[in-house]
N, C-alpha and C positions, 0 to 999 in steps of 0.2 A: 723834423725832417718829414717831407711830404712823401707819400707813396702813391704810385700810379700803376695800373695794370698795363701790360704791354699793348693791349687792344686800344686803350685810351691814348697811349703814346702814338700809335699808328694813325688814329683818327684826328688827334688834336695836337700834332707835333708843333705847329707854329705857335699856338697859345702856350704850350708847356715850355718851349724854348724861350719865349718872350718873358715869362715869369722867372725862369731860371736866370736869365741875364739881368733881370732887374733886382732880384733879391739874393742871388748867389747861394741859395740853400740847395744842397744836393737833393736829388730825388731818387728814391728807391723804386726800381722797376721790378714788378713781380710778374711771373708767368705761372699759370696754374696754381696760384696761391703761394708760390715759393719765391724768395728773392732771386732775381736773375741778373741784375746789374745796377750800378749807380750811375746816374747822369749828373755830371757837374759841368759848370761853365769853364770856358777856356782859361780865364785868368786864374781861377782857383786851381785848376789842374797844373798849370805852369808853375804857380807858386809852390804847390806840393812837390813837384819834381825838383825844383831848386832846393827846397829844404832837404829832400832826400839826398841829393848830391852832397850837400854840406855835411849831413849826418854820416854818410858813407866815408867822407874824407876824415872826419873826426875818428871814426871807428878804425880806419887804416892807421892813423897816427897812434892811437892807443895800442894797437897790435904791435906796431914798430917799437914802441917804448917797452912793452912787455918782452918782446923778443931781443931787446938790446940793440936794435938797429937805430942808433941815435948818433948825432954829430955834435961836436963842441960848437960853441957860437962862432969861433973863428973859422972853422972848416965850413960851416953852413954859409957864412958870409962870403967865403971864397967861391963856393959853388954858385951861389946866387949872383955874384958879381959878373959872372960870364953872361948871364941873361939880362942883367940890369944895365950893363954898360953899353 
């Protein structure tokens, strides 16, 4: 992962964004020698957001199972048929 100081980002934003879009490697932006932000390309960000939504859905499903909030196959099909028909 590449690291850039915030001053370089300000001065060379076009070059940095061009590199980011071509190699898709995140860039750590530092300010006063400390990590301040990560810069990632749009495709990577959207992919991460989609993966996060999937993982959150799995976690909700696991909680439902632990809490006993489950349906039989027939009941689930009956509920879903309202949406699928």
